[in-house]
Each structure stands twice: as C-alpha cells, then as structure tokens.
C-alpha positions in Angstrom: 42.1 0.5 -0.4 43.3 3.7 -2.1 41.5 7.0 -1.5 40.3 7.0 -5.2 38.8 3.5 -4.9 37.1 4.5 -1.6 35.5 7.6 -3.2 34.3 5.6 -6.2 32.8 2.9 -4.0 30.9 5.5 -1.9 29.7 7.5 -4.9 28.5 4.4 -6.8 26.4 3.2 -3.8 24.8 6.7 -3.4 24.1 7.2 -7.1 22.8 3.6 -7.5 20.2 4.1 -4.8 18.9 7.4 -6.0 18.9 6.2 -9.6 16.4 3.6 -8.5 14.5 6.4 -6.7 14.2 8.5 -9.9 13.3 5.6 -12.2 11.3 3.3 -10.0 9.6 5.2 -7.2 8.4 8.3 -9.0 6.4 6.4 -11.6 4.0 5.0 -9.0 3.9 7.2 -5.9 1.7 10.0 -7.2 -1.0 7.5 -8.1 -0.8 5.0 -5.3 -0.7 7.1 -2.1 -3.3 9.8 -2.2 -6.1 8.0 -0.4 -4.3 6.4 2.5 -5.1 7.5 6.0 -1.7 8.9 6.8 0.6 10.2 4.1 3.7 9.0 6.0 3.5 5.5 7.5 5.5 4.8 10.6 8.3 2.3 10.3 6.3 -0.4 12.0 3.3 0.1 9.7 5.6 -0.1 6.6 7.2 -3.3 7.9 3.8 -4.8 8.7 2.5 -3.9 5.2 5.6 -5.3 3.6 5.5 -8.5 5.6 1.8 -9.1 4.7 2.3 -8.3 1.0 5.1 -10.9 0.7 3.4 -13.3 3.2 6.5 -13.5 5.3 6.5 -15.5 8.5 8.4 -12.8 10.4 7.6 -10.5 13.3 7.8 -6.8 12.5 10.0 -6.2 15.6 12.4 -8.9 14.4 12.5 -7.2 11.0 13.2 -3.8 12.6 16.0 -5.3 14.7 17.5 -6.8 11.5 17.4 -3.4 9.8 19.1 -1.8 12.8 21.8 -4.5 12.9 22.4 -4.2 9.2 22.8 -0.4 9.6 25.3 -0.9 12.3 27.3 -3.3 10.0 27.2 -0.6 7.3 28.6 1.9 9.9 31.5 -0.5 10.7 32.2 -1.2 7.1 32.3 2.6 6.3 34.8 3.1 9.2 36.9 0.3 7.7 36.8 1.9 4.3 37.3 5.5 5.5 39.1 5.3 8.9 38.6 8.2 11.3 35.4 9.6 9.7 33.1 8.8 12.5 30.4 11.3 11.7 30.3 10.2 8.1 30.1 6.6 9.2 27.1 7.4 11.4 25.5 9.3 8.6 26.1 6.2 6.3 24.4 3.9 8.8 21.4 6.2 9.1 21.2 6.6 5.4 21.2 2.8 4.9 18.3 2.4 7.4 16.3 5.1 5.7 17.1 3.7 2.3 15.8 0.2 3.3 12.7 1.8 4.7 12.0 3.8 1.6 12.7 0.8 -0.6 10.1 -1.2 1.3 7.5 1.5 1.0 8.3 2.0 -2.7 7.8 -1.7 -3.3 4.4 -1.6 -1.5 3.4 1.4 -3.6 4.5 -0.3 -6.8 2.4 -3.4 -6.0 -0.6 -1.2 -5.2 -0.3 0.5 -8.6 0.0 -2.9 -10.3 -3.0 -4.2 -8.4 -5.1 -1.2 -9.5 -4.2 -1.8 -13.1 -5.3 -5.5 -12.9 -8.4 -4.5 -10.9 -10.0 -3.0 -14.0 -10.0 -6.5 -15.7 -11.4 -8.1 -12.6 -14.3 -5.5 -12.5 -15.0 -6.3 -16.2 -15.4 -10.0 -15.2 -17.7 -9.1 -12.3 -19.8 -6.9 -14.5 -20.2 -9.7 -17.1 -21.1 -12.2 -14.5 -23.7 -9.8 -13.0 -25.2 -9.1 -16.4 -25.5 -12.9 -16.9 -27.6 -13.1 -13.7 -25.0 -14.0 -11.1 -25.2 -12.8 -7.5 -22.5 -10.4 -6.2 -20.8 -13.3 -4.4 -21.0 -15.4 -7.6 -19.4 -12.5 -9.5 -16.5 -12.4 -7.0 -16.2 -16.2 -7.4 -16.0 -15.7 -11.2 -13.0 -13.3 -10.7 -11.3 -16.0 -8.5 -11.9 -18.6 -11.2 -10.8 -16.5 -14.3 -7.9 -14.5 -12.9 -4.6 -15.4 -11.4 -1.9 -13.9 -9.1 -2.6 -11.3 -6.4 -6.0 -10.4 -7.9 -7.2 -14.0 -7.6 -5.8 -14.4 -4.1 -7.3 -11.2 -2.7 -10.8 -11.9 -4.2 -10.6 -15.4 -2.9 -9.9 -14.0 0.6 -12.9 -11.6 0.2 -15.1 -14.5 -0.8 -13.8 -16.7 2.1 -14.6 -14.0 4.6 -18.1 -13.4 3.3 -18.7 -17.2 3.5 -17.6 -17.1 7.1 -20.3 -14.6 7.8 -18.2 -11.4 8.1 -19.7 -8.2 6.8 -18.5 -6.5 3.7 -16.3 -4.0 5.7 -14.3 -6.9 7.3 -14.2 -8.8 4.0 -12.6 -5.9 2.2 -10.3 -4.7 5.0 -7.2 -6.7 3.9 -7.4 -5.6 0.3 -7.8 -1.9 1.2 -4.9 -2.1 3.8 -2.5 -3.7 1.4 -3.4 -2.1 -1.9 -4.8 1.2 -0.8 -5.4 3.4 -3.8 -8.3 5.4 -5.3 -9.3 2.5 -7.6 -9.5 0.0 -4.8 -11.5 2.4 -2.7 -13.9 3.1 -5.5 -14.4 -0.6 -5.9 -14.9 -1.2 -2.2 -17.5 1.7 -2.0 -19.4 0.1 -4.9 -19.7 -3.2 -3.0 -20.7 -1.4 0.2 -23.4 0.5 -1.6 -24.8 -2.8 -3.0 -24.6 -4.6 0.4 -26.1 -1.7 2.5 -28.3 0.2 0.1 -29.0 -2.0 -2.9 -29.2 -1.0 -6.6 -27.7 -2.2 -9.8 -24.1 -3.3 -8.9 -23.2 -3.9 -12.6 -23.9 -0.3 -13.5 -22.0 1.0 -10.5 -19.0 -1.2 -11.3 -19.0 0.0 -14.9 -18.9 3.6 -13.9 -16.1 2.9 -11.3 -14.2 0.9 -14.0 -14.2 3.8 -16.4 -12.6 6.0 -13.7 -10.0 3.3 -12.9 -9.1 2.9 -16.6 -8.7 6.6 -16.9 -6.3 6.6 -14.0 -4.3 3.9 -15.6 -4.2 5.8 -18.8 -3.1 9.0 -17.0 -0.4 6.9 -15.1 1.1 5.7 -18.4 0.9 9.2 -19.9 2.6 10.9 -17.0 5.2 8.2 -16.8 6.1 8.9 -20.4 6.2 12.6 -20.0 8.4 12.4 -16.9 10.8 9.8 -18.4 12.8 12.5 -20.2 13.4 14.4 -17.0 14.4 11.3 -15.1 16.9 10.2 -17.7 18.3 13.7 -18.0 18.8 13.8 -14.2 20.5 10.4 -14.3 22.8 11.6 -17.1 23.8 14.8 -15.2 24.3 12.8 -12.0 26.5 10.1 -13.6 28.7 12.3 -15.8 30.9 13.7 -13.0 31.7 10.2 -11.8 32.3 9.0 -15.3 34.8 11.9 -15.8 36.3 11.1 -12.4 36.9 7.5 -13.5 38.3 8.7 -16.8 40.7 11.0 -15.1 41.7 8.2 -12.7 42.7 6.1 -15.7 44.3 8.7 -17.9 45.7 11.2 -15.4 45.9 9.4 -12.0 48.4 11.9 -10.6 45.8 14.7 -10.8 43.3 12.7 -8.8 45.9 11.6 -6.4 46.9 15.2 -5.8 43.3 16.0 -4.8 43.1 13.2 -2.3 46.6 13.9 -0.9 45.5 17.3 0.3 43.3 17.3 3.3 41.1 20.2 2.0 40.8 18.6 -1.4 39.5 15.3 0.1 37.0 17.2 2.2 35.8 19.2 -0.8 35.3 16.2 -3.1 33.3 14.4 -0.4 31.3 17.5 0.3 30.5 17.8 -3.5 29.3 14.2 -3.4 27.1 14.9 -0.4 25.6 17.9 -2.1 24.9 15.9 -5.3 23.1 13.2 -3.3 21.0 15.8 -1.5 20.1 17.3 -4.9 19.1 13.9 -6.2 17.0 13.3 -3.2 15.3 16.6 -3.6 14.7 16.0 -7.3 13.2 12.6 -6.5 10.8 14.3 -4.1 9.8 16.8 -6.8 9.2 14.1 -9.4 6.8 12.2 -7.1 5.2 15.3 -5.5 1.5 14.6 -5.1 0.0 17.5 -3.3 
C-alpha cells in the first residue's frame, strides 16, 4: 500500500467515527444522561446496560474480552499498514477500544431518549384508562395492550413483577436502569406516590406528561439549532481530506514529495491527529450538559 493510500485510510476511519459523534451522539446526550447516578459509567456497567437493552445472551466479561481482542487486531492491522510506527499502532488500538465503548454508550443514550419520547403517549393511555375507572394495574395493562415495541415490553415487565407480588420499586427497577432519564424518573415517582401515599394518579400523570412533552419539544428545538454547527464542523473537517484526494489525482507528485520526506510524513500525520483531537473536543462541547 502506498503512503498516500495509507494516509487516506487512516484519515477516513477517524473522520467517519467523529462524524457519527457530531451527528448522532450530541443530539441525545444532553437530554438522556442528567439524572443517572454516575455521569460516567464504568466499562462493565456500559456493557451490562448494552447487553440488557439488546437482550443478548452474552456475559459482560466475554464482551469485554472480545473488545480487547478486537483492539489488538486493530493494532496489528495498523502495524501492517504503517510498519515501524509502534506508538501510533498502540494509540490506534486504544482509540478503537474507546470508540467501541463510546458507541455502545451512545446507543444506550439514544434508546433512552426514544423511550422518553414514546413514554408521553403511554402516559396518555394510562390517564385515559384511569379516568374511565381502571385501577393503576389496569392502566398499565392498557398500555401493554395498546402500544408496541419497547414501551409495551417494559410495561409488561412492570405488570408481571407487580403480579408476582414485588413492590413498586422492584417493578420499576429495570425500566429506570435501562432508560434512565428525567421523564422516566418523573413517571416512576408518580407511581411511587400513588402506591405509598395515594391520591389522584391521573392528575399526577397529566402534570408529569406536560413536563415530558415539553422536554421532547426542547429536544427537537435544540437539535434543529445545533444542526447548523454540526454540519459546518463536518464540512470544515472533510474539506482538507477532499483537497488531499484532489491533489492526489491532479498532482500526485506533490503529495508524493510530502510523503517521501520523513519530516513531511510526520507533519501530515500530526496534522491529522490534531484535527481528530479538535473534533473530539467539539463533540464534547456540543453535548455538554453541565
């Protein structure tokens, strides 16, 4: 593989990952993570949550071992592409491991945000059932009957645990652990108030639902406002590589001269590393939630 092709391969991998960071992760994180117990899950907690969310029949330690083995394979492939750059290959292996971890966490956050959006409709069904005279358990059963997907499965699990005699805390534990967000916690608090204190559950749910729908509206609004920044960042990030490819096609001797010089090759890879660091920092700013 020529030095030019190696550089394009490395740059495309880095830019593709952080493009997904800017477009995908920043749209959900600020609204799906503020209420969890620890703002930074350990790797085992991330794997456990990811495994439960996808209902995988896999042990978290086996998944961790697979991630480590895959990172080692990436390290060897990098050494094959760029011989002699041991430190860069180690950095590539570590980067791959962290990228997989962040992608899993981003998927869980995205699913939590989607669950919160659908929760508003489920609460409407519960409120209607309660207004018609149904019990809280009957209202949950109505949600199971008239919804589908993850909402139906999670409410069915809550109903099953209640029928087994578990208290409301244990019944809601799975939903909160998997789809932890402010909307889910508001809903769970409303059910706890009904079970332990009493009162009009329909009225409490209606108030909670107004807050959840306002959060959904704010999520859509903020996503639209930040989309221009994200796309501008992607344009600025991709343009140097587009120009590099154009120069490689139109004036290949210019690019070959850069890679032929040892200092030139180091500088061009250093520029790529600085750009990836900048994109990483920008993605952190776009999803900042403090």
